[in-house]
C-alpha positions as protocol buffer text, in pm:
chain_id: "A"
residue {
  index: 1
  type: UNK
  ca { x: 715 y: 1657 z: -193 }
}
residue {
  index: 2
  type: UNK
  ca { x: 577 y: 1574 z: 151 }
}
residue {
  index: 3
  type: UNK
  ca { x: 230 y: 1680 z: 38 }
}
residue {
  index: 4
  type: UNK
  ca { x: 261 y: 1480 z: -283 }
}
residue {
  index: 5
  type: UNK
  ca { x: 338 y: 1164 z: -87 }
}
residue {
  index: 6
  type: UNK
  ca { x: 59 y: 1235 z: 160 }
}
residue {
  index: 7
  type: UNK
  ca { x: -183 y: 1280 z: -128 }
}
residue {
  index: 8
  type: UNK
  ca { x: -104 y: 943 z: -280 }
}
residue {
  index: 9
  type: UNK
  ca { x: -123 y: 778 z: 58 }
}
residue {
  index: 10
  type: UNK
  ca { x: -478 y: 910 z: 106 }
}
residue {
  index: 11
  type: UNK
  ca { x: -608 y: 585 z: -29 }
}
residue {
  index: 12
  type: UNK
  ca { x: -561 y: 325 z: 233 }
}
residue {
  index: 13
  type: UNK
  ca { x: -606 y: 179 z: 576 }
}
residue {
  index: 14
  type: UNK
  ca { x: -966 y: 122 z: 476 }
}
residue {
  index: 15
  type: UNK
  ca { x: -1144 y: 26 z: 796 }
}
residue {
  index: 16
  type: UNK
  ca { x: -1380 y: -205 z: 607 }
}
residue {
  index: 17
  type: UNK
  ca { x: -1092 y: -417 z: 474 }
}
residue {
  index: 18
  type: UNK
  ca { x: -880 y: -485 z: 780 }
}
residue {
  index: 19
  type: UNK
  ca { x: -867 y: -857 z: 698 }
}
residue {
  index: 20
  type: UNK
  ca { x: -704 y: -807 z: 356 }
}
residue {
  index: 21
  type: UNK
  ca { x: -393 y: -1022 z: 307 }
}
residue {
  index: 22
  type: UNK
  ca { x: -83 y: -945 z: 104 }
}
residue {
  index: 23
  type: UNK
  ca { x: -63 y: -1136 z: -224 }
}
residue {
  index: 24
  type: UNK
  ca { x: 88 y: -850 z: -426 }
}
residue {
  index: 25
  type: UNK
  ca { x: 410 y: -730 z: -262 }
}
residue {
  index: 26
  type: UNK
  ca { x: 736 y: -918 z: -211 }
}
residue {
  index: 27
  type: UNK
  ca { x: 1089 y: -841 z: -94 }
}
residue {
  index: 28
  type: UNK
  ca { x: 1305 y: -729 z: -386 }
}
residue {
  index: 29
  type: UNK
  ca { x: 1038 y: -519 z: -555 }
}
residue {
  index: 30
  type: UNK
  ca { x: 1152 y: -175 z: -675 }
}
residue {
  index: 31
  type: UNK
  ca { x: 939 y: 94 z: -839 }
}
residue {
  index: 32
  type: UNK
  ca { x: 1067 y: 429 z: -969 }
}
residue {
  index: 33
  type: UNK
  ca { x: 860 y: 731 z: -1065 }
}
residue {
  index: 34
  type: UNK
  ca { x: 901 y: 1076 z: -1212 }
}
residue {
  index: 35
  type: UNK
  ca { x: 729 y: 1352 z: -1015 }
}
residue {
  index: 36
  type: UNK
  ca { x: 622 y: 1653 z: -1222 }
}
residue {
  index: 37
  type: UNK
  ca { x: 501 y: 1993 z: -1105 }
}
residue {
  index: 38
  type: UNK
  ca { x: 327 y: 2276 z: -1285 }
}
residue {
  index: 39
  type: UNK
  ca { x: 574 y: 2563 z: -1300 }
}
residue {
  index: 40
  type: UNK
  ca { x: 448 y: 2881 z: -1469 }
}
residue {
  index: 41
  type: UNK
  ca { x: 191 y: 2683 z: -1663 }
}
residue {
  index: 42
  type: UNK
  ca { x: 435 y: 2415 z: -1781 }
}
residue {
  index: 43
  type: UNK
  ca { x: 439 y: 2062 z: -1634 }
}
residue {
  index: 44
  type: UNK
  ca { x: 806 y: 2004 z: -1545 }
}
residue {
  index: 45
  type: UNK
  ca { x: 985 y: 1687 z: -1423 }
}
residue {
  index: 46
  type: UNK
  ca { x: 1146 y: 1787 z: -1093 }
}
residue {
  index: 47
  type: UNK
  ca { x: 1213 y: 1473 z: -887 }
}
residue {
  index: 48
  type: UNK
  ca { x: 1244 y: 1096 z: -874 }
}
residue {
  index: 49
  type: UNK
  ca { x: 1041 y: 891 z: -628 }
}
residue {
  index: 50
  type: UNK
  ca { x: 1158 y: 537 z: -548 }
}
residue {
  index: 51
  type: UNK
  ca { x: 964 y: 268 z: -361 }
}
residue {
  index: 52
  type: UNK
  ca { x: 1141 y: -49 z: -245 }
}
residue {
  index: 53
  type: UNK
  ca { x: 1045 y: -356 z: -42 }
}
residue {
  index: 54
  type: UNK
  ca { x: 1296 y: -573 z: 145 }
}
residue {
  index: 55
  type: UNK
  ca { x: 1297 y: -842 z: 415 }
}
residue {
  index: 56
  type: UNK
  ca { x: 1419 y: -768 z: 767 }
}
residue {
  index: 57
  type: UNK
  ca { x: 1463 y: -1039 z: 1031 }
}
residue {
  index: 58
  type: UNK
  ca { x: 1448 y: -960 z: 1401 }
}
residue {
  index: 59
  type: UNK
  ca { x: 1486 y: -1191 z: 1701 }
}
residue {
  index: 60
  type: UNK
  ca { x: 1107 y: -1232 z: 1714 }
}
residue {
  index: 61
  type: UNK
  ca { x: 978 y: -1202 z: 1357 }
}
residue {
  index: 62
  type: UNK
  ca { x: 1045 y: -1151 z: 988 }
}
residue {
  index: 63
  type: UNK
  ca { x: 918 y: -812 z: 873 }
}
residue {
  index: 64
  type: UNK
  ca { x: 879 y: -637 z: 541 }
}
residue {
  index: 65
  type: UNK
  ca { x: 1061 y: -305 z: 515 }
}
residue {
  index: 66
  type: UNK
  ca { x: 880 y: -58 z: 287 }
}
residue {
  index: 67
  type: UNK
  ca { x: 1101 y: 232 z: 187 }
}
residue {
  index: 68
  type: UNK
  ca { x: 1012 y: 543 z: -12 }
}
residue {
  index: 69
  type: UNK
  ca { x: 1261 y: 813 z: -112 }
}
residue {
  index: 70
  type: UNK
  ca { x: 1214 y: 1138 z: -301 }
}
residue {
  index: 71
  type: UNK
  ca { x: 1497 y: 1347 z: -448 }
}
residue {
  index: 72
  type: UNK
  ca { x: 1495 y: 1643 z: -682 }
}
residue {
  index: 73
  type: UNK
  ca { x: 1697 y: 1608 z: -1001 }
}
residue {
  index: 74
  type: UNK
  ca { x: 2036 y: 1781 z: -962 }
}
residue {
  index: 75
  type: UNK
  ca { x: 1947 y: 2074 z: -1189 }
}
residue {
  index: 76
  type: UNK
  ca { x: 1670 y: 2172 z: -945 }
}
residue {
  index: 77
  type: UNK
  ca { x: 1876 y: 2137 z: -626 }
}
residue {
  index: 78
  type: UNK
  ca { x: 1989 y: 2499 z: -630 }
}
residue {
  index: 79
  type: UNK
  ca { x: 1624 y: 2609 z: -663 }
}
residue {
  index: 80
  type: UNK
  ca { x: 1469 y: 2381 z: -399 }
}
residue {
  index: 81
  type: UNK
  ca { x: 1660 y: 2071 z: -288 }
}
residue {
  index: 82
  type: UNK
  ca { x: 1458 y: 1772 z: -167 }
}
residue {
  index: 83
  type: UNK
  ca { x: 1601 y: 1461 z: -2 }
}
residue {
  index: 84
  type: UNK
  ca { x: 1318 y: 1281 z: 177 }
}
residue {
  index: 85
  type: UNK
  ca { x: 1310 y: 934 z: 331 }
}
residue {
  index: 86
  type: UNK
  ca { x: 999 y: 747 z: 446 }
}
residue {
  index: 87
  type: UNK
  ca { x: 1012 y: 388 z: 571 }
}
residue {
  index: 88
  type: UNK
  ca { x: 779 y: 149 z: 751 }
}
residue {
  index: 89
  type: UNK
  ca { x: 842 y: -195 z: 902 }
}
residue {
  index: 90
  type: UNK
  ca { x: 527 y: -404 z: 866 }
}
residue {
  index: 91
  type: UNK
  ca { x: 375 y: -748 z: 904 }
}
residue {
  index: 92
  type: UNK
  ca { x: 441 y: -912 z: 563 }
}
residue {
  index: 93
  type: UNK
  ca { x: 87 y: -1054 z: 544 }
}
residue {
  index: 94
  type: UNK
  ca { x: -144 y: -784 z: 681 }
}
residue {
  index: 95
  type: UNK
  ca { x: 97 y: -487 z: 630 }
}
residue {
  index: 96
  type: UNK
  ca { x: 11 y: -367 z: 982 }
}
residue {
  index: 97
  type: UNK
  ca { x: 293 y: -127 z: 1082 }
}
residue {
  index: 98
  type: UNK
  ca { x: 527 y: -178 z: 1377 }
}
residue {
  index: 99
  type: UNK
  ca { x: 783 y: 98 z: 1321 }
}
residue {
  index: 100
  type: UNK
  ca { x: 787 y: 408 z: 1102 }
}
residue {
  index: 101
  type: UNK
  ca { x: 1059 y: 659 z: 1023 }
}
residue {
  index: 102
  type: UNK
  ca { x: 1025 y: 984 z: 828 }
}
residue {
  index: 103
  type: UNK
  ca { x: 1329 y: 1202 z: 752 }
}
residue {
  index: 104
  type: UNK
  ca { x: 1239 y: 1519 z: 562 }
}
residue {
  index: 105
  type: UNK
  ca { x: 1500 y: 1751 z: 411 }
}
residue {
  index: 106
  type: UNK
  ca { x: 1338 y: 2016 z: 190 }
}
residue {
  index: 107
  type: UNK
  ca { x: 1526 y: 2340 z: 131 }
}
residue {
  index: 108
  type: UNK
  ca { x: 1611 y: 2474 z: 476 }
}
residue {
  index: 109
  type: UNK
  ca { x: 1341 y: 2264 z: 642 }
}
residue {
  index: 110
  type: UNK
  ca { x: 1424 y: 1949 z: 840 }
}
residue {
  index: 111
  type: UNK
  ca { x: 1207 y: 1713 z: 1043 }
}
residue {
  index: 112
  type: UNK
  ca { x: 1251 y: 1355 z: 1166 }
}
residue {
  index: 113
  type: UNK
  ca { x: 949 y: 1160 z: 1285 }
}
residue {
  index: 114
  type: UNK
  ca { x: 949 y: 812 z: 1442 }
}
residue {
  index: 115
  type: UNK
  ca { x: 640 y: 609 z: 1534 }
}
residue {
  index: 116
  type: UNK
  ca { x: 627 y: 288 z: 1736 }
}
residue {
  index: 117
  type: UNK
  ca { x: 288 y: 121 z: 1690 }
}
residue {
  index: 118
  type: UNK
  ca { x: 119 y: -84 z: 1961 }
}
residue {
  index: 119
  type: UNK
  ca { x: -157 y: -236 z: 1751 }
}
residue {
  index: 120
  type: UNK
  ca { x: -305 y: -431 z: 2040 }
}
residue {
  index: 121
  type: UNK
  ca { x: -378 y: -112 z: 2237 }
}
residue {
  index: 122
  type: UNK
  ca { x: -430 y: 126 z: 1940 }
}
residue {
  index: 123
  type: UNK
  ca { x: -156 y: 360 z: 2062 }
}
residue {
  index: 124
  type: UNK
  ca { x: 155 y: 506 z: 1903 }
}
residue {
  index: 125
  type: UNK
  ca { x: 471 y: 640 z: 2066 }
}
residue {
  index: 126
  type: UNK
  ca { x: 594 y: 935 z: 1863 }
}
residue {
  index: 127
  type: UNK
  ca { x: 933 y: 1108 z: 1869 }
}
residue {
  index: 128
  type: UNK
  ca { x: 976 y: 1424 z: 1661 }
}
residue {
  index: 129
  type: UNK
  ca { x: 1312 y: 1595 z: 1603 }
}
residue {
  index: 130
  type: UNK
  ca { x: 1379 y: 1927 z: 1433 }
}
residue {
  index: 131
  type: UNK
  ca { x: 1677 y: 2154 z: 1385 }
}
residue {
  index: 132
  type: UNK
  ca { x: 1851 y: 2304 z: 1689 }
}
residue {
  index: 133
  type: UNK
  ca { x: 1817 y: 1971 z: 1876 }
}
residue {
  index: 134
  type: UNK
  ca { x: 1445 y: 2017 z: 1940 }
}
residue {
  index: 135
  type: UNK
  ca { x: 1283 y: 1689 z: 2052 }
}
residue {
  index: 136
  type: UNK
  ca { x: 916 y: 1621 z: 2127 }
}
residue {
  index: 137
  type: UNK
  ca { x: 775 y: 1294 z: 2267 }
}
residue {
  index: 138
  type: UNK
  ca { x: 408 y: 1200 z: 2248 }
}
residue {
  index: 139
  type: UNK
  ca { x: 178 y: 905 z: 2313 }
}
residue {
  index: 140
  type: UNK
  ca { x: -110 y: 908 z: 2064 }
}
residue {
  index: 141
  type: UNK
  ca { x: -438 y: 718 z: 2073 }
}
residue {
  index: 142
  type: UNK
  ca { x: -541 y: 600 z: 1724 }
}
residue {
  index: 143
  type: UNK
  ca { x: -837 y: 426 z: 1566 }
}
residue {
  index: 144
  type: UNK
  ca { x: -817 y: 57 z: 1480 }
}
residue {
  index: 145
  type: UNK
  ca { x: -661 y: 12 z: 1134 }
}
residue {
  index: 146
  type: UNK
  ca { x: -487 y: 352 z: 1124 }
}
residue {
  index: 147
  type: UNK
  ca { x: -153 y: 331 z: 945 }
}
residue {
  index: 148
  type: UNK
  ca { x: 144 y: 552 z: 864 }
}
residue {
  index: 149
  type: UNK
  ca { x: 190 y: 714 z: 523 }
}
residue {
  index: 150
  type: UNK
  ca { x: 410 y: 440 z: 374 }
}
residue {
  index: 151
  type: UNK
  ca { x: 221 y: 133 z: 491 }
}
residue {
  index: 152
  type: UNK
  ca { x: -101 y: 291 z: 362 }
}
residue {
  index: 153
  type: UNK
  ca { x: 51 y: 341 z: 17 }
}
residue {
  index: 154
  type: UNK
  ca { x: 128 y: -30 z: 0 }
}
residue {
  index: 155
  type: UNK
  ca { x: -192 y: -145 z: 173 }
}
residue {
  index: 156
  type: UNK
  ca { x: -401 y: -14 z: -117 }
}
residue {
  index: 157
  type: UNK
  ca { x: -247 y: -283 z: -334 }
}
residue {
  index: 158
  type: UNK
  ca { x: -389 y: -573 z: -136 }
}
residue {
  index: 159
  type: UNK
  ca { x: -751 y: -458 z: -159 }
}
residue {
  index: 160
  type: UNK
  ca { x: -1000 y: -641 z: -380 }
}
residue {
  index: 161
  type: UNK
  ca { x: -1094 y: -382 z: -644 }
}
residue {
  index: 162
  type: UNK
  ca { x: -1203 y: -662 z: -879 }
}
residue {
  index: 163
  type: UNK
  ca { x: -1511 y: -720 z: -664 }
}
residue {
  index: 164
  type: UNK
  ca { x: -1593 y: -352 z: -604 }
}
residue {
  index: 165
  type: UNK
  ca { x: -1896 y: -205 z: -784 }
}
residue {
  index: 166
  type: UNK
  ca { x: -1817 y: 119 z: -967 }
}
residue {
  index: 167
  type: UNK
  ca { x: -1894 y: 411 z: -737 }
}
residue {
  index: 168
  type: UNK
  ca { x: -1790 y: 231 z: -419 }
}
residue {
  index: 169
  type: UNK
  ca { x: -1662 y: 473 z: -153 }
}
residue {
  index: 170
  type: UNK
  ca { x: -1427 y: 386 z: 131 }
}
residue {
  index: 171
  type: UNK
  ca { x: -1313 y: 590 z: 432 }
}
residue {
  index: 172
  type: UNK
  ca { x: -980 y: 557 z: 615 }
}
residue {
  index: 173
  type: UNK
  ca { x: -734 y: 714 z: 860 }
}
residue {
  index: 174
  type: UNK
  ca { x: -362 y: 791 z: 825 }
}
residue {
  index: 175
  type: UNK
  ca { x: -138 y: 910 z: 1108 }
}
residue {
  index: 176
  type: UNK
  ca { x: 52 y: 1214 z: 980 }
}
residue {
  index: 177
  type: UNK
  ca { x: 233 y: 1473 z: 1194 }
}
residue {
  index: 178
  type: UNK
  ca { x: 79 y: 1313 z: 1504 }
}
residue {
  index: 179
  type: UNK
  ca { x: -277 y: 1359 z: 1374 }
}
residue {
  index: 180
  type: UNK
  ca { x: -516 y: 1125 z: 1196 }
}
residue {
  index: 181
  type: UNK
  ca { x: -592 y: 1250 z: 847 }
}
residue {
  index: 182
  type: UNK
  ca { x: -933 y: 1140 z: 720 }
}
residue {
  index: 183
  type: UNK
  ca { x: -988 y: 1063 z: 354 }
}
residue {
  index: 184
  type: UNK
  ca { x: -1228 y: 903 z: 107 }
}
residue {
  index: 185
  type: UNK
  ca { x: -1164 y: 711 z: -214 }
}
residue {
  index: 186
  type: UNK
  ca { x: -1414 y: 636 z: -487 }
}
residue {
  index: 187
  type: UNK
  ca { x: -1364 y: 347 z: -728 }
}
residue {
  index: 188
  type: UNK
  ca { x: -1436 y: 476 z: -1080 }
}
residue {
  index: 189
  type: UNK
  ca { x: -1386 y: 158 z: -1283 }
}
residue {
  index: 190
  type: UNK
  ca { x: -1118 y: 54 z: -1531 }
}
residue {
  index: 191
  type: UNK
  ca { x: -914 y: 257 z: -1779 }
}
residue {
  index: 192
  type: UNK
  ca { x: -627 y: 158 z: -2010 }
}
residue {
  index: 193
  type: UNK
  ca { x: -316 y: 378 z: -2002 }
}
residue {
  index: 194
  type: UNK
  ca { x: 4 y: 389 z: -2208 }
}
residue {
  index: 195
  type: UNK
  ca { x: 294 y: 394 z: -1960 }
}
residue {
  index: 196
  type: UNK
  ca { x: 673 y: 365 z: -1961 }
}
residue {
  index: 197
  type: UNK
  ca { x: 634 y: -4 z: -1872 }
}
residue {
  index: 198
  type: UNK
  ca { x: 378 y: -72 z: -2143 }
}
residue {
  index: 199
  type: UNK
  ca { x: 4 y: -39 z: -2199 }
}
residue {
  index: 200
  type: UNK
  ca { x: -179 y: -125 z: -1877 }
}
residue {
  index: 201
  type: UNK
  ca { x: -541 y: -183 z: -1787 }
}
residue {
  index: 202
  type: UNK
  ca { x: -587 y: 3 z: -1459 }
}
residue {
  index: 203
  type: UNK
  ca { x: -821 y: 58 z: -1169 }
}
residue {
  index: 204
  type: UNK
  ca { x: -901 y: 430 z: -1146 }
}
residue {
  index: 205
  type: UNK
  ca { x: -956 y: 589 z: -806 }
}
residue {
  index: 206
  type: UNK
  ca { x: -1071 y: 939 z: -711 }
}
residue {
  index: 207
  type: UNK
  ca { x: -930 y: 1084 z: -390 }
}
residue {
  index: 208
  type: UNK
  ca { x: -1088 y: 1331 z: -148 }
}
residue {
  index: 209
  type: UNK
  ca { x: -1000 y: 1456 z: 199 }
}
residue {
  index: 210
  type: UNK
  ca { x: -1173 y: 1638 z: 483 }
}
residue {
  index: 211
  type: UNK
  ca { x: -847 y: 1829 z: 534 }
}
residue {
  index: 212
  type: UNK
  ca { x: -870 y: 2148 z: 325 }
}
residue {
  index: 213
  type: UNK
  ca { x: -492 y: 2206 z: 333 }
}
residue {
  index: 214
  type: UNK
  ca { x: -414 y: 1867 z: 173 }
}
residue {
  index: 215
  type: UNK
  ca { x: -624 y: 1839 z: -144 }
}
residue {
  index: 216
  type: UNK
  ca { x: -797 y: 2092 z: -367 }
}
residue {
  index: 217
  type: UNK
  ca { x: -1104 y: 2048 z: -586 }
}
residue {
  index: 218
  type: UNK
  ca { x: -1356 y: 1764 z: -611 }
}
residue {
  index: 219
  type: UNK
  ca { x: -1243 y: 1632 z: -952 }
}
residue {
  index: 220
  type: UNK
  ca { x: -869 y: 1700 z: -947 }
}
residue {
  index: 221
  type: UNK
  ca { x: -704 y: 1406 z: -768 }
}
residue {
  index: 222
  type: UNK
  ca { x: -683 y: 1059 z: -920 }
}
residue {
  index: 223
  type: UNK
  ca { x: -471 y: 746 z: -900 }
}
residue {
  index: 224
  type: UNK
  ca { x: -437 y: 453 z: -1144 }
}
residue {
  index: 225
  type: UNK
  ca { x: -330 y: 102 z: -1029 }
}
residue {
  index: 226
  type: UNK
  ca { x: -262 y: -187 z: -1264 }
}
residue {
  index: 227
  type: UNK
  ca { x: -564 y: -418 z: -1285 }
}
residue {
  index: 228
  type: UNK
  ca { x: -354 y: -731 z: -1223 }
}
residue {
  index: 229
  type: UNK
  ca { x: -227 y: -920 z: -919 }
}
residue {
  index: 230
  type: UNK
  ca { x: 48 y: -663 z: -849 }
}
residue {
  index: 231
  type: UNK
  ca { x: -174 y: -353 z: -849 }
}
residue {
  index: 232
  type: UNK
  ca { x: 119 y: -112 z: -871 }
}
residue {
  index: 233
  type: UNK
  ca { x: 64 y: 263 z: -903 }
}
residue {
  index: 234
  type: UNK
  ca { x: 146 y: 370 z: -1259 }
}
residue {
  index: 235
  type: UNK
  ca { x: 2 y: 720 z: -1276 }
}
residue {
  index: 236
  type: UNK
  ca { x: -138 y: 991 z: -1050 }
}
residue {
  index: 237
  type: UNK
  ca { x: -272 y: 1344 z: -1083 }
}
residue {
  index: 238
  type: UNK
  ca { x: -294 y: 1581 z: -789 }
}
residue {
  index: 239
  type: UNK
  ca { x: -393 y: 1934 z: -697 }
}
residue {
  index: 240
  type: UNK
  ca { x: -278 y: 2085 z: -368 }
}
residue {
  index: 241
  type: UNK
  ca { x: -296 y: 2441 z: -229 }
}
residue {
  index: 242
  type: UNK
  ca { x: 42 y: 2534 z: -384 }
}
residue {
  index: 243
  type: UNK
  ca { x: -16 y: 2387 z: -732 }
}
residue {
  index: 244
  type: UNK
  ca { x: -76 y: 2071 z: -930 }
}
residue {
  index: 245
  type: UNK
  ca { x: 131 y: 1791 z: -1078 }
}
residue {
  index: 246
  type: UNK
  ca { x: 165 y: 1427 z: -1180 }
}
residue {
  index: 247
  type: UNK
  ca { x: 342 y: 1106 z: -1082 }
}
residue {
  index: 248
  type: UNK
  ca { x: 443 y: 865 z: -1363 }
}
residue {
  index: 249
  type: UNK
  ca { x: 596 y: 518 z: -1345 }
}
residue {
  index: 250
  type: UNK
  ca { x: 948 y: 484 z: -1491 }
}
residue {
  index: 251
  type: UNK
  ca { x: 1054 y: 129 z: -1405 }
}
residue {
  index: 252
  type: UNK
  ca { x: 918 y: -172 z: -1216 }
}
residue {
  index: 253
  type: UNK
  ca { x: 1140 y: -467 z: -1118 }
}
residue {
  index: 254
  type: UNK
  ca { x: 1120 y: -764 z: -882 }
}
residue {
  index: 255
  type: UNK
  ca { x: 740 y: -789 z: -896 }
}
residue {
  index: 256
  type: UNK
  ca { x: 575 y: -1078 z: -715 }
}
residue {
  index: 257
  type: UNK
  ca { x: 333 y: -1174 z: -995 }
}
């Protein structure tokens, strides 16, 4: 599930759009998805992914908390149990991240990752925890505009696809496991899809990465966003080294527009 979420985050932090402003996401929004995986040649629903936005007030500012959870359906827990949490605290206008927390529980694997962003100096303080009380602290130098996995997923929704010519390519950086992952998206135009929340005209994006262990194939990874003011993800197809699958929208509530 970690790779699935990384795949769909390989779309953002576009360094040519750092001035984009949020007109799509508001506190109270909740999106739920079904994650499917190809098991023995059959595409099988294995998990639910939930994305939620809420307001958090501190002594200095009002932030937007962006939370993403992934959990296998109970019938799959005995096979491979997943309970993952990803959350980012961001500027509500620019979606620039301040704090990030990742808590991964997959089978017998556990990892907790915390980032504190210093956007003025392009540095991140990282604390990683694993089982057996292992703790690792790092200070990481990042490129301007680099984001965490959650804030990048949301940042894609404030970009101006309406003005993009078909074939436009964008490059970006995401901080993942203390390293910047480089990716490219290509805007392929509009497509209309039948979804669980109705028929939607969508922006179609192709995804590629320079990291061979993240994505597979040149025509295997796509994402569809509604071609409206909300630009929510409604469908995705992915291929990674251990298989392929899909992400489908189930419900969408509390939308801004």
